[in-house]
N, C-alpha and C positions, 0 to 999 in steps of 0.2 A: 263636347262631354272628353272631361281625356281618362283614359285606362282606370288611372286612381280613383279618380270620381266612383265609375262605375265598382271596382270593389268595393270600392266603402259603404256605396248601394248595397252592390249582392249582401253581404255583408252584415250591413244593420239591419234586410232583411230576414238573413236566420236566424240572428240573434234574438229580432224584435217580435218573429209570429212564432215561434218555435223556440223559444225562454232557451239558449243553448247559451253556452261559456263560450265569449266567443274571445278564449286560448280555442278554444276545439274546433274554429270556424276556418281553416290555412287551406291552401292551394289543397292541396296533396287530402282531405279527407274526404273518405269517403260518403256516400250523404245518406248510404244502408247503412252501413257498419257503422263507420265514427262515429257520424250523429243521430243514426238510430231512427232517418225517414220515415213513412212509411209510402205505400203509391196516393190514400191519400191527402202527407200532408205533401207530397208528390202538387196534386193539383192545389192545394192553401196556397206554394209556393209559387205553381205558375198566375195561380189571383194575383198575389202582391207582386210579382214580377212585373206585371202589363201593370197593376197602378200607380205602377214605381219610375217607369218606361216609356207610357206612356204607350204602349204597339200590342197587338195580340202575336203569341209564345205558345205553335204547334204542342197541346200536352204531349203529344205520340214522343218526342222533342224531351221531356224531362225523364222518361226512361231509360235515354241514350246518352246521360248525362253523369257518370259516376261521380265526381267528386267534385267540389267547390270550386273548381278551378275550371268544370267543363263548365261550367254555368258563365264566369270572367268569359272564357273565351268566346263562346256563341255571340253574350250581348255585346262583343268587341269588337267580333268578324262582324258578326250580322246589323248590327246599330250604333256602330264607335263613336258615330264622327254626326254633327250637328244634320248632317246632309244626308243624312241615312236613319237618324231620328224622327225627321218630319216628314219622311218619304214613306214611313213603318206608320206615323198615327194618324196620317190624313188617308191611306189602306187600309188604315183598320176597323 
């Protein structure tokens, strides 16, 4: 899975799950201020990410992520290669 694939999937989740304008879903967009997502939305986001990428994400991490780019970076850094994705799926 390439970085571009990860970015596209994360952005698609945000657009579809939260009915956001795709033009608003940019790396610098603040999850709370720009996209108006609250803590309950954060839980829904984690569930959607887990379903899409097939591995468990600690819900506490979503609190630490402030922007769309933070989510992109976390997924790429921890699960960006096929080997990492397979390992994460097997431990979930």
